[in-house]
C-alpha positions in Angstrom: -14.6 12.1 14.3 -16.6 15.4 14.6 -17.0 16.7 18.1 -20.6 17.6 18.9 -21.1 21.1 20.2 -23.2 21.2 23.4 -25.8 23.6 24.6 -25.9 24.6 28.3 -28.0 26.8 30.5 -26.4 29.4 32.7 -27.9 31.6 35.4 -24.8 33.4 36.5 -21.5 34.7 35.1 -19.7 32.0 37.2 -21.6 29.3 35.4 -20.6 30.7 32.0 -17.0 30.9 33.1 -17.1 27.3 34.1 -17.7 26.4 30.5 -14.5 28.0 29.4 -12.2 25.4 27.7 -15.1 23.1 27.0 -16.7 22.4 23.6 -19.8 24.3 24.6 -20.6 26.9 21.9 -24.3 27.5 22.7 -25.5 28.9 26.0 -29.0 29.8 27.1 -28.9 32.7 29.6 -31.6 32.7 32.2 -31.2 34.9 35.3 -28.8 37.4 36.6 -26.7 38.1 33.4 -29.8 39.4 31.6 -31.9 42.5 32.2 -35.3 43.5 30.7 -37.6 46.4 31.2 -40.6 48.1 29.7 -39.0 51.5 30.5 -35.6 53.1 29.7 -34.1 52.0 33.0 -30.4 52.4 33.9 -28.2 49.6 32.5 -24.9 50.2 34.3 -22.7 47.1 33.8 -25.0 45.9 31.0 -24.8 46.4 27.2 -28.0 47.1 25.5 -29.3 44.7 22.8 -32.0 45.4 20.1 -35.4 46.0 21.6 -38.1 43.4 21.6 -41.7 43.9 20.6 -44.1 43.5 23.5 -47.1 42.7 21.2 -47.8 40.5 18.2 -48.7 41.6 14.7 -47.2 44.2 12.4 -50.2 46.5 12.7 -50.2 46.3 16.5 -46.4 47.1 16.6 -47.0 50.2 14.4 -49.6 51.7 16.7 -48.7 54.9 18.5 -48.2 53.4 21.9 -47.0 49.9 21.0 -44.9 48.7 23.9 -41.2 47.8 23.5 -39.0 45.8 25.8 -35.5 47.1 26.4 -33.1 44.2 26.9 -29.4 44.2 27.9 -26.7 41.6 28.5 -24.1 41.6 31.3 -20.9 43.2 29.8 -18.9 40.2 31.1 -20.6 37.9 28.6 -18.6 39.6 25.9 -15.5 37.9 27.2 -16.7 34.7 25.4 -16.6 35.8 21.7 -16.8 32.2 20.4 -20.1 31.5 22.2 -23.5 32.1 20.7 -26.1 33.0 23.3 -29.9 32.8 23.5 -32.0 34.4 26.1 -34.7 32.4 27.9 -36.6 35.6 28.1 -37.2 35.6 24.3 -38.8 32.2 24.6 -41.0 33.3 27.5 -42.0 36.4 25.6 -42.9 34.5 22.4 -44.9 32.0 24.3 -46.8 34.6 26.3 -47.7 36.6 23.3 -48.9 33.5 21.4 -51.2 32.5 24.2 -53.7 35.4 23.8 -55.9 34.1 26.5 -58.7 36.2 27.9 -57.7 37.7 31.2 -54.2 37.8 32.7 -51.4 35.2 32.5 -48.4 35.5 34.8 -45.3 33.5 33.8 -42.4 32.8 36.1 -39.1 32.2 34.4 -35.4 32.5 35.3 -32.5 30.4 36.5 -31.0 28.8 39.6 -27.6 28.7 41.1 -26.3 27.1 44.3 -26.8 30.3 46.2 -29.9 31.9 44.8 -32.9 31.6 42.5 -33.3 34.5 40.1 -36.9 34.9 38.9 -38.3 36.9 35.9 -42.0 37.6 36.4 -43.8 38.5 33.1 -47.5 39.6 33.1 -49.4 39.1 29.8 -52.9 40.5 29.1 -54.8 40.3 25.8 -51.8 39.4 23.7 -49.5 42.1 25.3 -46.7 42.1 27.8 -47.8 44.6 30.3 -45.3 44.2 33.1 -41.8 42.7 33.8 -40.4 42.2 37.2 -37.3 40.6 38.7 -37.1 38.9 42.1 -34.2 37.1 43.9 -35.1 34.2 46.2 -32.8 32.1 48.3 -31.4 28.8 47.0 -33.8 25.8 46.7 -31.9 24.2 49.6 -32.5 27.1 52.0 -35.0 26.4 54.8 -36.9 29.6 54.1 -37.1 29.2 50.3 -40.8 28.0 50.4 -41.8 30.9 52.6 -40.1 33.4 50.3 -41.7 31.8 47.2 -45.2 31.9 48.7 -44.8 35.5 49.7 -43.9 36.4 46.1 -46.9 34.5 44.7 -49.3 35.9 47.2 -48.1 39.4 46.4 -49.0 38.9 42.8 -52.4 37.5 43.6 -53.3 40.7 45.4 -52.6 42.7 42.2 -54.0 40.1 39.8 -56.4 37.9 41.8 -57.8 36.0 38.8 -54.6 35.5 36.9 -53.5 32.2 35.5 -49.9 31.4 36.8 -47.4 29.3 35.0 -43.8 28.4 35.6 -41.2 27.5 32.9 -37.7 25.9 32.8 -34.9 26.1 33.4 -36.5 26.7 36.8 -37.2 23.3 38.5 -40.9 22.5 39.3 -41.9 24.3 42.5 -44.8 21.8 43.0 -47.3 24.6 43.8 -50.9 23.8 43.1 -51.8 27.2 41.9 -48.8 27.5 39.5 -48.8 25.3 36.4 -45.3 23.9 35.4 -44.9 24.0 31.5 -41.3 22.9 31.5 -39.2 23.5 28.3 -42.2 24.5 26.1 -41.2 28.2 25.7 -37.5 27.3 25.1 -37.9 24.9 22.1 -37.3 27.3 19.3 -34.7 29.7 20.7 -32.3 31.3 18.3 -28.6 31.5 19.2 -26.6 34.5 18.1 -23.5 36.4 19.0 -24.2 39.3 21.2 -24.4 42.8 19.8 -21.5 44.9 21.1 -22.9 48.1 19.6 -26.6 48.6 18.7 -26.2 49.3 15.0 -28.5 50.6 12.3 -29.0 47.1 11.1 -30.0 45.7 14.5 -32.2 48.6 15.5 -33.8 49.4 12.2 -35.0 46.0 11.0 -38.5 46.8 12.0 -38.7 50.6 11.2 -37.2 50.1 7.7 -39.5 47.1 7.1 -42.4 49.4 8.1 -41.1 52.1 5.8 -40.8 49.8 2.9 -44.3 48.5 3.5 -45.5 52.1 3.5 -43.7 52.8 0.2 -45.4 49.7 -1.4 -48.9 50.0 0.1 -49.4 53.8 -0.2 -48.8 54.1 -4.0 -50.7 50.8 -4.6 -53.8 52.1 -2.8 -53.6 55.5 -4.6 -53.2 53.8 -8.0 -56.1 51.5 -7.3 -58.3 54.5 -6.4 -57.2 56.5 -9.3 -57.8 53.6 -11.7 -61.4 53.3 -10.4 -61.9 57.0 -10.7 -60.5 57.1 -14.3 -62.8 54.2 -15.3 -65.8 56.0 -13.9 -65.0 59.2 -15.7 -64.5 57.4 -19.0 -67.9 55.6 -18.6 -69.6 58.9 -17.7 -68.1 60.7 -20.8 -69.3 57.9 -23.0 -72.8 58.2 -21.7 -73.1 61.9 -22.0 -71.8 61.7 -25.6 -75.0 59.8 -26.6 -76.6 61.7 -29.6 -80.0 61.6 -28.0 -78.6 63.4 -24.9 -76.6 65.8 -26.9 -79.7 66.7 -29.0 -81.4 67.9 -25.8 -78.5 70.2 -24.8 -76.2 67.7 -23.1 -75.5 67.5 -19.4 -74.0 70.0 -16.9 -70.3 69.2 -16.6 -69.9 70.9 -13.1 -69.6 67.4 -11.6 -66.6 66.6 -13.8 -65.1 70.0 -12.9 -65.4 69.1 -9.2 -63.8 65.6 -9.8 -61.0 67.2 -11.8 -60.3 69.5 -8.9 -60.1 66.5 -6.6 -57.7 64.8 -9.0 -55.4 67.8 -8.9 -55.5 67.8 -5.1 -54.6 64.0 -5.0 -51.7 64.6 -7.3 -50.2 67.2 -5.0 -47.2 66.1 -2.8 -48.2 64.5 0.5 -46.2 64.7 3.8 -46.6 60.9 4.3 -45.0 60.2 0.9 -42.3 62.7 1.5 -41.5 61.1 4.9 -41.4 57.6 3.3 -39.1 58.8 0.6 -36.8 60.4 3.1 -36.7 57.6 5.7 -33.7 55.9 4.2 -31.9 59.2 3.6 -32.5 60.1 7.3 -30.8 56.9 8.5 -28.0 57.1 6.0 -27.4 60.8 6.8 -27.1 60.1 10.6 -24.9 57.1 10.0 -22.5 59.3 8.1 -21.7 61.5 11.2 -18.8 60.2 13.2 -19.6 59.2 16.7 -23.3 59.5 16.4 -25.3 56.3 17.0 -29.0 55.8 16.4 -30.6 54.3 19.6 -34.2 54.4 18.4 -36.3 56.1 15.7 -40.0 56.3 15.1 -41.6 57.0 11.8 -44.0 58.7 12.0 -43.4 60.4 15.3 -45.8 59.5 18.1 -46.4 63.3 18.7 -44.7 66.1 20.4 -43.9 65.7 24.0 -45.4 68.4 26.3 -43.1 71.2 27.0 -40.7 70.7 24.1 -37.7 73.1 24.3 -38.7 75.3 21.3 -35.7 77.5 22.2 -33.3 74.9 20.9 -34.4 74.5 17.3 -32.0 74.0 14.4 -32.7 74.2 10.7 -30.5 72.9 7.9 -28.1 75.5 6.6 -29.8 75.3 3.1 -33.4 75.4 4.4 -34.7 78.1 6.7 -37.0 77.2 9.6 -40.7 77.6 8.9 -43.5 78.6 11.3 -44.5 74.9 11.6 -41.1 73.8 12.7 -40.6 76.6 15.2 -44.0 76.4 16.8 -43.7 74.3 20.0 -47.2 72.9 19.5 -46.5 71.6 16.0 -46.5 67.8 15.5 -43.1 66.4 14.4 -42.7 64.0 11.5 -39.8 62.0 13.1 -38.8 61.1 16.7 -35.4 59.8 17.3 -33.0 59.1 20.1 -29.3 59.6 19.3 -26.2 58.7 21.4 -22.9 60.5 21.3 -19.7 60.3 23.4 -19.7 62.7 26.3 -17.4 65.8 25.7 -16.1 68.5 28.1 -18.8 70.8 26.7 -22.0 71.4 28.7 -24.8 69.1 27.5 -26.8 72.0 26.0 -23.8 73.1 23.9 -23.1 69.6 22.7 -26.8 69.2 21.9 -26.7 72.2 19.6 -23.6 70.9 17.8 -25.3 67.5 17.3 -28.5 69.1 16.0 -26.6 71.2 13.5 -24.7 68.1 12.2 -27.8 66.0 11.9 -29.9 68.8 10.4 -27.4 69.3 7.6 -27.0 65.5 7.0 -30.7 64.8 6.8 -32.2 68.1 5.6 -34.7 68.2 8.5 -35.3 70.9 11.0 -34.7 69.5 14.5 -35.5 70.4 18.1 -34.7 68.8 21.5 -37.7 67.3 23.3 -38.8 67.9 26.9 -36.6 65.0 28.1 -33.6 66.7 26.5 -30.7 64.4 27.4 -29.4 61.7 29.7 -26.0 60.1 30.2 -25.5 56.3 29.9 -22.2 54.5 30.1 -20.1 57.5 29.1 -22.4 58.6 26.3 -25.0 61.3 26.1 -28.4 60.4 24.6 -30.5 63.2 23.1 -34.2 62.8 22.3 -34.9 64.8 19.1 -38.0 65.7 17.0 -37.6 66.2 13.3 -39.6 68.1 10.7 -39.4 67.0 7.0 -39.4 69.9 4.5 -41.7 69.4 1.5 
């Protein structure tokens, strides 16, 4: 007889440990073992998972300031390699983005244990996640639980007085008149996966490479369509001016065609956007070939140069000299990326130069450190870098 594998909900590491030795192979994490933030907050004790989009739609996600949610899982969850996990947060996020109601919706999610109630507060406005908060309340059995809950709700009402408030499982219904309980509705289509021990190219680049591929398909298609229309118009024009009656009167001035031909030559010249699209895969492959260097995040095209970029730390590939555009601190970069390397005994600025030289030679780009320069996370240094593609 086949043993049915069960699904459980856990709001603490102790609850996950209690499942050890059972036939539970799917666990929904809701509460303390999960962390989410709209900023690059410290994740000590947690292991970062692939970012989530905080807005719906491919076009929206490709906009310059499209928000991303950084998520991380408690490192102790990796002690259960046979278990596939799903995060209740993903269900809340999907539900909130689908709502797209006018005004603001505040969703309360999270989990409960015998000693505390861990709440995730998510604020949605116009189809976007605009804020994520966490709050710890006493256990449901505590005499002051209701007072703590009302204080949290009232605090949110001060900031968003007209917001609609909803509460989702696995929290139990609070029975508050101003908070609608929607139960398991956001948790119905959760996907269970093994946790990501290391954020790899595949996990991080599913979206950027998809966007790059879309660009490679759309851009040539649009150019071909325009060129076809232009060629047809020129052919029709040439046919008309070849009419004997027109030619007998001296023909027409061909200056217009000369102008259009000049435009055609301009359109056939290489474009930076096509060069960037062509090089995107090579950039990822080049970085992946360098031992110890991990890609944390990449943006193609870059959102723009950060104010105060450290133009003094600019490195060009050994085969390509730096150009005025790449050495000018006010120039707009083509690529922005965040790279992680193990911390060495060298000062950060020395290690940064070494990393830039390796990446420059591997990708063929000229690189420079941004204003944020570097930070240290869990024994690794993370460098934020701007790249310039050479035509």
